[in-house]
N, C-alpha and C positions, 0 to 999 in steps of 0.2 A: 429647791435643788441647789447643791453647791458643787463646784468643780475646784479641785485642789491639785496643783502640780508641785511636787516636792523635788526640787532640783538636786538635792543631796542624794536622794535614793532613786532619782529618775523614774518616779511613779506618778501616774495621772489617775486621780480618783474622782468619780462622779457619784455623789451621794444623793439619792432620791428621797430618802426618809431617815430621820434621826431616830432609828429604832434599833434595839440591841440585835446584834448578829447572832443567829442561831446555827447557821451552817454556811460554810464557804466551799466553793467548788471551782477548781481551775479547769474550766470547760475545755479551753484550748491553751496550749503552752503560752504563758505570759499574760493571760486574761483571767482574773479572779472575779467570780460573781458571789455576792453575799446576799443571804436570804434571812428573813425574819422567821419567827416560830410558825407562822401561817404559810410559809413558802413563797411569800412575796419578795421580789427582787428589791433590795434596798440600796445596793451600791455596786459599782463596777470599777475594778482596779486594773490598770494597764501597766505591767512591769516593763522596764527598759523602754519607757515611753518615747524618748528621743529617737529611737530606732523604728518605732511603729507608727508614730503620729508625726505628720509633717511639721507642725508648729505647736508643740505641747504647751507653750506659754501664752498662746493666744486663743480666744474663744470667739466664734461667730454664732450668734443666737438669732433665730428667725421664727416668727409666728406666722403661720399660714392663715389667712382670713377664712372664716366659715363659708362654705359653699364654693370654694375654689377647687 
């Protein structure tokens, strides 16, 4: 998984798989979902990220232990 914030375009992208995009859908205004040919979600793009995400330049990553 990769997370990219492009300051120039104010776009935050979360890439789940490096697979060619077969279809894109702007499910809600400002949120673009990309799917592969099998319909699997492969990336999420947030437009105007600085208005929608509190700190688009910072990431907090947490793993929940199994059984919790």
